[in-house]
N, C-alpha and C positions, 0 to 999 in steps of 0.2 A: 441333879441329873436331868431334870426336865429341860433346863436351858440348853444343856449339851445335846439332848435328844432333839430339841427343836432346831438347833443349828444343823445338825446332821441331816435331819429330814429336809430342811430347806436346801442344803447343799445337794442332796440326792435329787431333789425335785428339779433344781436348776440344771444339773448335769443331765438328767433325763430329757428335759425339754431341749437342751442344746443338741443332744445326740439325735433326737427326733427331727429337729430342723436340719441338721447336717445330712441325715439319711434322706429326707425329703428333697433337699437340694441336689444330692448326688444322684438320685434316681431320675431327675428330670433331664431330658435331652437338651444339650446346649442349643441356643438359637442358631438358625441357619445364617451363615455369613451373608451380609448384604452384597448383592451382586450389582455392580454399577451397570446402568443402562447403556447399551451400546449406541450412544448418540454421537454422531460426528458433526459437530458444529462447523459450518463453513468458515474458512479462514477469514480473518478481518480484511476489509478492502485495503488495497495498497494506497499509500499516500502519494498523490500525483501533484507535482508542481509543474506548471507550464510557464515558460519564459517568453515574454512578449518579444515581438519582432521590432527592431529599431525602425523608426519612421524616416530615416535619412534618405534611403532610396525608395522611390515610388511611395510616397506617404499615404495615398489613398488605398493602395493595395495592402500596405502594411496594416493600416487601421482595419480594413476588412478582414484580413487574416487574423488579427488579434481578437476581433469580435467572434469569429468562428472557433478559434482555439478556446475561448472562454466558455463556450457551450458544449465543447466536445466531450463525449462520454466514452471512456475506455473501459472495456469489460474487465472486471476484477479490481477496478480502482474506484476510490471515492471521488466525489466531485473535485475537479482540479482547483488548486489554489494558485493564483497568479503571483509569480515572483516579482519583486520590485524592479528588477533590471533584466536586460537581455542576457543571453548566454555569454556573449563576448564580454560584457561588463562584469558578470559574475566570475568569469575566468580571470579577468584582470585583477579583481578584488582578492582572489586567493593566489595570485601569481602562478597560474598554471594555464597557459594559453594554447597548449598543443591540442589538436583535435583527436585525442586518444581516449579510450575507455577509462584510463587512470585519472585523467583530468576531469572527465565528465562525472566520474564517481566522486571525486573530491567536491565538485560543485553540488552534486545531489546531496551529499552528506551535510554540506554547509546549509542547505535548504531544509534539511530534515525530511527528505523525500525518499520514497521507495522507487518511484518512477519519475522521469523527467520528460517533458514534451517541449519541443521548440521548433520554430520555423526559420528558414533562411530565405532571403530574397536577394537575388543577384541578376545582373544583366545577362540575358541569354546569349548563347553562342552564335545564333543565326543572324541577328541584326542588332542595331543600337536600341531599337524599340522593344525587342523581345525581353521577356522576364522569365527567369527560372525560379520556381518555387520548390523548396525542399522542406519536408517535415521529418522529424526524427523523434523516435520514442526509445528511451534508454532505461534499462532496469539497473538501478543503482546497486542493489544487492548482488546481482549476478556479475555485473561488470563486463558483460559481453558487448561487442560492437552494437551500436544502436540500429534499430530497424528504420529504414529510410524509404520515403516515397517522394518522387520528384516528377515535376511536369514543367515543360516550357510553354509559355503562351506568347502569341505574336506581338502583343502590345499591352499596355497597362489596362485598357478597357476590357480586353479579353481575360486578363488575369483577375480583375475584380469580379467579373461575371463567373469565372470558373473556380475560384479559390474555395467557395463554399462546398461544392461537390467534392473537391480534392480533399479538404480537411475532414468532412463528414464521413467519407468512405475510406480514409487512409488506414485506420487501425481498428476497424469495426470487428475484426476477428482476432484482436490482439490476445485474448484469453488472459491467462494468469501470468504468462511471461512473454515479453516482447521478443 
């Protein structure tokens, strides 16, 4: 009988300890849920690809433009990455040569860019020596028409002298969306 009594006593002791633990755990208040801190991290900078200007027309002006495009900082965008080819060549490569947001978007996607920046150099309408410089900033995700800035210079020398100010001030207030 003593062995039976020992087992019963052990069982009652364990049952009592378990009920004490359960009672102690039940009487404690549950921990307060962790509240996430209200931190709003800034969005990551947009990936900017800039497409160089072909040096066929006015090579000195085109080189000067490309130098300034390489240094241009667009608000909300990471440092620009130079594409291997001009916009025209990139469009030919994907067989979409229309100057439309759909074609620009296809080029931007092929470059892995969120934004695209390019320049255009044409002979100006006023004389054979005048040069029209246009800059365009396109938001690949939005697919809206590009923001454009244009200026006509009297001759290549004036264009080389003025292209820096044109490029540097073109999209200074571009913000998050062009």
